C-alpha positions as CSV (number, residue, x, y, z in Angstrom):
1,M,0.0,0.0,0.0
2,N,1.4,3.4,-1.0
3,H,1.0,5.7,1.9
4,S,1.0,9.0,0.0
5,E,-1.6,7.7,-2.5
6,L,-3.8,6.6,0.4
7,E,-3.5,10.0,2.0
8,K,-4.5,11.6,-1.2
9,R,-7.5,9.3,-1.5
10,R,-8.6,10.1,2.0
11,Q,-8.5,13.8,1.5
12,E,-10.4,13.4,-1.8
13,A,-13.0,11.1,-0.4
14,T,-13.6,12.3,3.2
15,P,-14.5,15.7,4.6
16,R,-11.9,17.8,6.5
17,G,-14.3,18.2,9.4
18,V,-13.3,14.7,10.5
19,G,-10.1,15.4,12.2
20,V,-7.5,12.6,12.0
21,M,-4.7,12.6,14.5
22,C,-2.2,10.1,13.1
23,D,-0.5,10.2,9.8
24,F,-0.4,6.4,9.5
25,Y,-3.1,3.7,9.0
26,A,-4.0,0.8,11.2
27,A,-3.2,-2.7,9.8
28,K,-3.6,-4.9,12.9
29,A,-4.1,-4.7,16.7
30,E,-3.9,-7.0,19.6
31,N,-4.6,-6.2,23.3
32,A,-2.5,-3.0,23.8
33,T,-0.4,-3.2,20.6
34,L,-1.3,-1.6,17.3
35,W,0.7,-2.0,14.0
36,D,0.5,0.4,11.1
37,E,0.5,-0.5,7.4
38,H,4.3,-0.6,7.4
39,G,4.6,-3.0,10.3
40,R,5.6,-0.4,12.8
41,E,4.5,-1.2,16.4
42,Y,2.8,1.2,18.8
43,I,1.8,0.9,22.4
44,D,-1.8,2.0,22.4
45,F,-2.6,4.4,25.3
46,T,-5.8,5.7,23.6
47,A,-7.9,2.5,23.5
48,G,-10.0,4.0,20.7
49,I,-11.0,6.9,23.0
50,A,-11.7,4.8,26.1
51,V,-13.5,2.0,24.1
52,L,-11.1,-0.8,24.8
53,N,-10.7,-1.3,28.5
54,T,-10.6,-5.0,27.6
55,G,-8.0,-4.4,24.9
56,H,-8.0,-5.0,21.1
57,R,-9.6,-8.3,20.0
58,H,-9.8,-10.0,23.4
59,P,-10.2,-13.7,22.6
60,K,-13.4,-14.1,24.6
61,I,-14.9,-11.1,22.8
62,V,-13.9,-12.4,19.4
63,E,-15.4,-15.8,20.3
64,A,-18.7,-14.3,21.5
65,I,-19.1,-12.3,18.3
66,R,-18.3,-15.3,16.1
67,N,-20.9,-17.4,17.9
68,Q,-23.5,-14.7,17.4
69,L,-22.6,-14.4,13.8
70,D,-23.7,-18.0,13.3
71,L,-27.1,-17.2,14.7
72,F,-28.3,-13.8,13.4
73,T,-26.8,-10.3,13.0
74,H,-29.9,-8.1,13.2
75,T,-33.7,-8.2,13.7
76,A,-34.3,-4.8,15.3
77,Y,-35.1,-5.5,18.9
78,Q,-38.4,-3.6,18.9
79,I,-39.5,-5.8,16.0
80,V,-38.3,-9.2,17.0
81,P,-36.7,-9.3,20.4
82,Y,-33.9,-11.6,21.5
83,A,-33.0,-13.0,24.8
84,S,-29.4,-11.7,24.9
85,F,-30.7,-8.1,25.1
86,V,-32.8,-9.0,28.1
87,K,-29.9,-10.8,29.7
88,L,-27.5,-7.9,29.3
89,A,-30.1,-5.5,30.7
90,E,-30.5,-7.8,33.7
91,R,-26.8,-7.8,34.3
92,I,-26.5,-4.0,34.0
93,N,-29.4,-3.6,36.4
94,A,-27.7,-5.8,39.0
95,I,-24.6,-3.6,39.0
96,S,-26.2,-0.3,38.4
97,P,-25.2,2.5,40.9
98,V,-28.7,3.9,41.1
99,S,-31.0,3.4,44.1
100,G,-33.6,0.7,44.2
101,K,-35.0,-1.3,41.3
102,A,-33.3,-0.4,38.0
103,K,-34.3,-0.8,34.3
104,T,-31.9,-0.6,31.3
105,T,-32.3,-0.1,27.6
106,F,-29.7,0.0,24.8
107,F,-28.8,2.2,21.9
108,S,-25.8,2.5,19.6
109,T,-23.7,5.6,20.6
110,G,-22.9,7.6,23.7
111,A,-24.7,10.6,22.2
112,E,-27.9,8.5,21.7
113,A,-27.7,7.4,25.4
114,V,-27.4,11.0,26.6
115,E,-30.3,12.2,24.3
116,N,-32.5,9.4,25.5
117,A,-31.6,10.1,29.2
118,V,-32.8,13.7,28.6
119,K,-36.0,12.4,26.9
120,I,-36.7,10.1,29.9
121,A,-36.1,12.9,32.4
122,R,-38.3,15.3,30.5
123,S,-41.0,12.7,30.1
124,A,-40.9,11.8,33.8
125,T,-41.0,15.4,35.1
126,G,-42.9,17.3,32.4
127,R,-40.2,19.9,32.6
128,P,-37.9,21.3,29.8
129,G,-34.7,22.6,31.4
130,I,-31.4,20.8,31.6
131,I,-28.3,22.0,33.6
132,T,-24.9,20.7,32.6
133,F,-21.4,22.0,33.2
134,S,-18.5,23.9,31.7
135,G,-15.9,21.6,30.2
136,A,-18.5,18.9,29.7
137,F,-18.6,16.6,26.7
138,H,-21.8,14.7,25.9
139,G,-21.7,14.1,22.2
140,R,-21.8,15.7,18.7
141,T,-25.6,15.7,17.8
142,L,-27.3,19.1,18.1
143,L,-28.8,18.4,21.5
144,T,-25.7,16.9,22.9
145,L,-23.6,19.8,21.5
146,A,-25.9,22.1,23.4
147,L,-25.1,20.1,26.5
148,T,-21.4,20.1,25.8
149,G,-19.4,22.8,27.5
150,K,-16.5,23.2,25.0
151,V,-16.8,25.4,21.9
152,I,-13.7,24.5,19.9
153,P,-13.7,22.2,17.9
154,Y,-17.2,20.8,18.7
155,K,-19.7,23.6,18.7
156,A,-18.2,26.3,16.4
157,G,-20.4,27.0,13.4
158,F,-23.1,24.5,14.2
159,G,-25.7,26.6,16.1
160,P,-28.3,27.5,16.9
161,F,-28.7,24.8,19.5
162,P,-31.8,23.5,21.3
163,A,-33.0,25.8,24.0
164,S,-33.5,25.3,27.8
165,V,-29.9,24.1,28.3
166,F,-27.8,25.9,30.9
167,H,-24.2,25.6,32.0
168,A,-23.0,25.8,35.5
169,Q,-19.3,25.7,36.7
170,Y,-17.6,22.4,37.4
171,P,-15.1,22.3,40.3
172,N,-11.5,22.7,39.1
173,A,-8.7,23.3,41.6
174,V,-6.2,24.3,38.9
175,Q,-8.5,27.0,37.6
176,G,-9.6,28.1,41.1
177,V,-13.2,26.9,40.9
178,T,-14.2,25.5,44.3
179,T,-17.1,23.2,45.1
180,E,-18.9,26.1,46.7
181,M,-18.5,28.3,43.6
182,A,-19.8,25.5,41.4
183,L,-22.8,24.8,43.5
184,E,-23.5,28.6,43.8
185,S,-23.4,28.8,40.0
186,I,-26.4,26.4,39.9
187,E,-28.3,28.6,42.3
188,R,-27.4,31.6,40.1
189,I,-29.0,29.9,37.1
190,F,-32.2,29.4,39.3
191,R,-32.1,33.1,40.1
192,S,-31.3,34.6,36.7
193,D,-32.2,32.1,33.9
194,I,-34.9,29.5,34.8
195,A,-36.8,28.4,37.9
196,P,-35.8,25.1,39.5
197,Q,-39.4,23.9,39.0
198,Q,-38.7,24.0,35.3
199,I,-35.5,21.9,35.4
200,A,-35.9,18.3,34.4
201,A,-32.4,17.1,35.0
202,I,-28.9,18.0,36.1
203,L,-26.4,16.1,33.9
204,Y,-22.8,15.7,35.1
205,E,-19.7,13.6,34.6
206,P,-18.3,12.0,37.8
207,V,-14.9,12.4,36.0
208,Q,-15.0,14.8,33.1
209,G,-13.6,13.2,29.9
210,E,-12.9,15.8,27.2
211,G,-12.9,18.4,29.9
212,G,-9.6,17.2,31.3
213,F,-10.2,14.2,33.6
214,N,-11.5,16.5,36.3
215,I,-12.7,14.5,39.2
216,A,-15.9,15.6,41.0
217,P,-15.3,16.2,44.7
218,E,-17.5,14.2,47.0
219,E,-19.1,17.3,48.5
220,F,-19.9,18.6,45.0
221,V,-21.8,15.4,44.1
222,K,-23.6,15.4,47.5
223,G,-24.5,19.0,46.8
224,L,-26.0,18.1,43.4
225,R,-28.0,15.3,45.0
226,E,-29.4,17.7,47.6
227,I,-30.4,20.2,45.0
228,C,-32.1,17.6,42.9
229,D,-33.9,16.2,45.9
230,R,-35.0,19.6,47.0
231,H,-36.5,20.6,43.7
232,G,-37.6,17.2,42.2
233,I,-34.9,17.2,39.6
234,V,-33.5,14.1,38.0
235,M,-29.8,13.6,38.6
236,I,-28.0,12.0,35.5
237,A,-24.5,10.7,35.6
238,D,-22.7,10.5,32.3
239,E,-20.4,7.5,32.6
240,V,-19.8,7.0,28.9
241,Q,-16.0,7.4,29.4
242,S,-15.6,6.6,33.1
243,G,-17.6,3.3,33.2
244,F,-16.6,-0.3,33.2
245,A,-13.6,-0.5,35.5
246,R,-11.7,2.5,34.2
247,T,-11.7,4.3,37.5
248,G,-11.1,1.3,39.6
249,K,-14.8,0.6,40.1
250,M,-17.4,-0.6,37.6
251,F,-18.8,2.9,37.7
252,A,-17.3,6.1,39.0
253,S,-20.6,6.9,40.7
254,E,-19.8,4.1,43.2
255,Y,-17.3,6.6,44.8
256,Y,-20.3,8.6,46.0
257,P,-22.5,6.0,47.8
258,D,-24.4,8.8,49.6
259,A,-25.3,10.6,46.4
260,K,-26.5,8.0,43.9
261,P,-27.7,9.2,40.5
262,D,-31.2,8.6,39.2
263,I,-30.0,7.7,35.7
264,V,-26.7,6.7,34.3
265,T,-25.6,6.8,30.6
266,I,-23.1,4.1,29.4
267,A,-21.3,3.3,26.2
268,K,-17.7,3.0,24.9
269,S,-16.0,0.1,26.8
270,L,-19.3,-1.7,27.3
271,G,-19.0,-2.9,23.8
272,G,-15.4,-4.0,23.7
273,G,-14.9,-2.3,20.3
274,L,-18.5,-2.7,19.0
275,P,-21.0,0.2,19.0
276,I,-23.4,-0.1,21.9
277,S,-24.7,2.3,24.5
278,G,-27.3,2.3,27.2
279,V,-29.4,4.2,29.7
280,T,-29.9,2.6,33.1
281,G,-32.0,4.2,35.8
282,R,-34.6,4.0,38.5
283,A,-37.5,1.8,37.1
284,A,-40.2,4.5,37.7
285,L,-38.3,7.0,35.6
286,M,-37.3,4.6,32.9
287,D,-41.0,3.6,32.5
288,A,-42.1,7.2,32.0
289,P,-42.0,7.3,28.1
290,E,-44.9,5.6,26.3
291,P,-44.2,2.5,24.2
292,G,-42.4,3.5,21.0
293,G,-40.9,6.6,22.7
294,L,-37.5,4.9,23.1
295,G,-35.6,2.7,20.6
296,G,-33.6,2.8,17.4
297,T,-33.0,0.6,14.3
298,Y,-29.6,-0.7,15.5
299,A,-30.3,-0.2,19.3
300,G,-28.7,-3.1,21.2
301,N,-27.5,-4.8,18.0
302,P,-27.1,-8.6,18.7
303,L,-23.3,-8.7,17.9
304,A,-22.6,-5.7,20.2
305,V,-24.8,-7.3,22.9
306,A,-22.8,-10.5,22.7
307,S,-19.6,-8.5,22.9
308,A,-20.9,-6.6,25.9
309,L,-21.8,-9.8,27.8
310,A,-18.2,-11.0,27.2
311,V,-16.9,-7.6,28.5
312,L,-18.7,-8.0,31.8
313,D,-17.3,-11.5,32.2
314,I,-13.8,-10.4,31.5
315,I,-13.9,-7.5,33.9
316,E,-15.0,-9.9,36.7
317,E,-12.8,-12.8,35.8
318,E,-9.6,-10.8,35.2
319,K,-10.3,-8.5,38.1
320,L,-9.9,-5.4,36.0
321,C,-11.1,-3.0,38.7
322,Q,-8.3,-4.0,40.9
323,R,-5.9,-4.0,38.0
324,A,-7.0,-0.4,37.1
325,N,-6.1,0.7,40.6
326,R,-2.7,-0.9,40.5
327,L,-1.8,0.4,37.0
328,G,-3.1,3.8,37.8
329,A,-1.0,4.0,41.0
330,E,2.1,3.1,39.0
331,L,1.5,5.7,36.3
332,T,0.7,8.4,38.9
333,E,3.9,7.7,40.7
334,V,5.9,8.0,37.5
335,L,4.2,11.3,36.6
336,K,4.7,12.7,40.1
337,R,8.4,11.9,39.9
338,A,8.6,13.5,36.4
339,K,6.8,16.6,37.7
340,A,9.8,17.4,40.0
341,G,12.0,17.9,36.9
342,C,9.4,19.1,34.4
343,A,8.4,22.8,35.0
344,A,5.6,22.5,32.4
345,L,3.8,19.7,34.3
346,V,1.5,21.5,36.7
347,D,-0.9,18.9,37.8
348,V,-1.3,15.1,38.0
349,R,-4.7,13.7,38.9
350,G,-6.6,10.5,38.5
351,Q,-9.0,8.0,39.8
352,G,-8.0,4.4,39.2
353,A,-6.6,4.2,35.7
354,M,-8.4,7.4,34.6
355,V,-5.3,9.5,34.9
356,A,-4.3,12.9,33.5
357,A,-1.3,15.2,33.3
358,E,-1.8,19.0,32.8
359,F,0.8,21.3,31.2
360,N,1.3,25.1,31.3
361,D,3.9,27.2,29.6
362,P,6.7,27.5,32.2
363,V,7.4,31.1,31.2
364,T,3.8,32.5,31.0
365,G,2.1,30.1,33.4
366,K,-0.7,29.8,30.9
367,P,-2.2,26.5,29.6
368,S,-0.2,25.4,26.6
369,A,-1.8,23.2,23.9
370,D,1.4,23.6,21.8
371,L,3.7,22.2,24.5
372,T,1.2,19.4,25.1
373,R,1.2,18.5,21.4
374,Q,5.0,18.4,21.4
375,Y,5.0,15.8,24.2
376,L,2.5,13.8,22.3
377,H,4.5,13.9,19.1
378,K,7.7,12.9,20.9
379,A,5.9,10.0,22.5
380,L,4.4,8.9,19.2
381,D,7.9,9.0,17.6
382,A,9.0,6.6,20.4
383,G,6.1,4.3,19.7
384,L,3.6,5.4,22.4
385,L,0.2,6.6,21.2
386,M,-1.6,9.0,23.6
387,L,-4.4,11.6,23.5
388,S,-4.9,15.2,24.7
389,C,-8.0,16.7,26.2
390,G,-9.1,19.7,28.3
391,V,-10.9,22.9,27.5
392,N,-7.5,24.4,26.6
393,G,-6.1,21.3,25.0
394,N,-3.3,21.2,27.5
395,V,-4.0,17.8,29.2
396,I,-2.7,14.4,28.3
397,R,-5.1,11.6,29.3
398,F,-4.0,8.0,29.7
399,L,-6.5,5.4,28.4
400,Y,-4.4,2.2,28.0
401,P,-6.3,-1.1,28.0
402,L,-6.6,-2.5,31.5
403,T,-5.4,-5.8,30.1
404,I,-2.0,-4.5,29.0
405,P,0.8,-6.9,29.9
406,D,2.9,-5.7,32.8
407,M,6.2,-5.6,30.8
408,Q,4.6,-3.6,28.0
409,F,3.2,-1.2,30.6
410,K,6.6,-0.6,32.2
411,K,8.1,0.0,28.7
412,A,5.4,2.6,28.0
413,L,6.2,4.3,31.4
414,A,9.9,4.4,30.5
415,I,9.1,6.1,27.2
416,L,6.8,8.6,29.0
417,S,9.5,9.4,31.6
418,R,12.1,10.0,28.8
419,V,9.7,12.3,26.9
420,L,8.9,14.4,30.0
421,A,12.5,14.6,30.9
422,D,13.3,16.1,27.5
């Protein structure tokens, strides 16, 4: 395959609005290793943007998909249902972090899950308003773009967006936003924009993804729960990126046992590489929409459901929550050691294996996306593939498969240490 010819074909055939990070093409992948079309090997610390907590092509996932292929690939669940959909819903209900009896339904993408969570909350409350947060990312459809709290590159040029969406502040120690300030910003919305009796839901990420892996303080989540209880508002936790063992628990919401959400959105690593998402929530809320109000042609596709059932088995059998905590602790220790000799590295934070490093210009003290990109490029040249995030593009996030072999993980940490030392 001629690389330059393929690049020309890509530019001719696909729109420039689809940003592509790497200048090479994937040829093969296995667990935490990816090979390009020339046979060059990379350690994958992106996991397809948090989709592969169980790694590329886990044998149990491959087997589950092959077995389902021999049966059927599609019926549309709302036309002809299948038992595996029900089984997966039962398993998610059993581990759901919501209070009381839960119900779950499935879709195809994280944005679909978020949109349907909003629909459910509006149907259950009869209210229009949604409060979300600065730095949030909830998807790329028009409604989820309205919910997203980052303009470049997601929202620019795509408005107007759906109404009745309001953004409060999210706690951020580096930027000086305290829990008290964040909670007060919600009260300010109630005073100046919309009455709390018109708010259907408050939607938040326990750990912000695109926003920079900012972890919600416990008192903040408790405050959200109190506000929701006081005003009859549905509390929605977006766990699309933080779910399925990434944070050291099945769901990040488990870190807040005294402030459980009413609804949780799930996707990404649930499917082990196949597109599936879901909404799980308190049964009374989930039953609010009329029959036909929820669904989708490919919602809960049989192949993706088979893969998701295998993912849940792997997380349990291979103790990936415990492994996430161990690997995350090792990475955090390496980053903290590097911070002592790297003036640009201003913050290291993480929960389990959901770890981030934030960079500012050492001279100006301001967030530096350019410096962050330099570190990413140096790492890529050394064979380590990583991603940035953050409202200012100055955060490196670490999303390695939780199944990565120990020796390969140590090799990746050695590369990272050399890059930060430079």
